[in-house]
C-alpha positions as CSV (number, residue, x, y, z in Angstrom):
1,M,-131.6,153.1,139.3
2,K,-129.1,155.6,137.9
3,R,-127.6,158.0,140.4
4,R,-126.5,161.5,139.5
5,G,-122.9,162.5,139.5
6,K,-121.5,164.2,142.5
7,Y,-121.3,167.9,142.7
8,S,-117.9,169.4,143.2
9,P,-117.0,170.9,146.6
10,E,-116.6,174.3,145.0
11,F,-120.2,174.1,143.6
12,K,-121.6,173.1,147.0
13,E,-119.7,175.9,148.8
14,Q,-120.9,178.5,146.3
15,A,-124.5,177.3,146.5
16,V,-124.3,177.4,150.3
17,R,-122.7,180.9,150.4
18,R,-125.4,182.2,148.0
19,A,-128.1,180.8,150.3
20,M,-126.4,182.3,153.4
21,S,-125.9,185.7,151.8
22,G,-129.5,186.7,152.7
23,S,-130.3,187.9,149.2
24,F,-132.1,184.7,148.4
25,T,-133.9,181.9,150.3
26,I,-132.6,178.4,150.3
27,K,-135.6,177.4,148.1
28,E,-134.8,180.1,145.6
29,V,-131.2,179.2,145.4
30,A,-132.0,175.5,145.0
31,E,-134.5,176.1,142.2
32,S,-132.1,178.4,140.4
33,L,-129.4,175.7,140.5
34,G,-131.7,172.8,139.7
35,I,-131.1,171.0,142.9
36,S,-133.3,169.8,145.7
37,Y,-134.2,172.2,148.6
38,F,-133.4,169.3,151.0
39,V,-130.0,168.7,149.5
40,L,-129.0,172.3,149.7
41,R,-130.3,172.5,153.3
42,Q,-128.1,169.4,154.1
43,W,-125.1,171.0,152.4
44,K,-125.6,174.2,154.5
45,A,-125.8,172.1,157.7
46,E,-122.6,170.3,156.8
47,F,-120.9,173.6,155.9
48,L,-121.8,175.2,159.2
49,K,-120.7,172.1,161.1
50,N,-117.3,172.1,159.3
51,S,-116.8,175.8,159.7
52,E,-117.4,175.5,163.5
53,Q,-114.9,172.7,163.7
54,I,-112.3,174.8,161.9
55,N,-113.1,178.1,163.7
56,P,-114.6,177.2,167.0
57,P,-116.5,180.2,168.5
58,T,-114.6,182.3,170.9
59,D,-115.7,183.1,174.5
60,K,-116.7,186.5,173.4
61,Q,-118.9,185.1,170.6
62,M,-120.4,182.6,173.0
63,K,-121.3,185.4,175.4
64,E,-122.8,187.5,172.6
65,S,-124.8,184.5,171.4
66,E,-126.2,183.9,174.9
67,E,-127.0,187.6,175.3
68,L,-128.7,187.6,171.9
69,K,-130.9,184.6,172.9
70,K,-131.8,186.4,176.2
71,L,-132.6,189.6,174.4
72,R,-134.8,187.9,171.8
73,K,-136.8,186.2,174.6
74,E,-137.1,189.6,176.3
75,I,-138.4,191.2,173.1
76,V,-141.1,188.5,172.8
77,K,-142.1,189.1,176.4
78,L,-142.2,192.9,176.0
79,R,-144.2,192.6,172.7
80,D,-146.8,190.4,174.5
81,E,-147.0,192.9,177.4
82,N,-147.3,195.8,175.0
83,S,-150.2,194.1,173.2
84,I,-152.0,193.4,176.5
85,L,-151.6,197.0,177.6
86,K,-152.9,198.3,174.2
87,K,-156.0,196.1,174.6
88,F,-156.5,197.3,178.1
89,A,-156.2,200.9,177.1
90,A,-158.7,200.4,174.3
91,M,-161.1,198.8,176.8
92,L,-160.7,201.8,179.2
93,S,-161.3,204.3,176.5
94,K,-164.5,202.5,175.5
95,E,-165.7,202.6,179.1
96,Q,-165.0,206.3,179.5
97,N,-166.5,207.3,176.2
98,P,-169.6,205.2,175.6
99,D,-171.0,206.4,172.3
């Protein structure tokens, strides 16, 4: 079975940066470059791992990351509570105004 040639590190880095830019999904970037989605996803994981080793997160970044996780959980909780309250308010309004 013939194996394709290796992609240059520059090509891999450009592909990952394009995928991480937010303008395109990983799938779109992979299709446009003619490579597998799974290969590009693996390159991205390796890129992120290597960049963390080169520039480990600072204490401030770690605290912000933890705070972000906490805030995201709180958002989910508040959305759930809001949804419940809206349903309850709708039920009360139906009880008060039976048509």
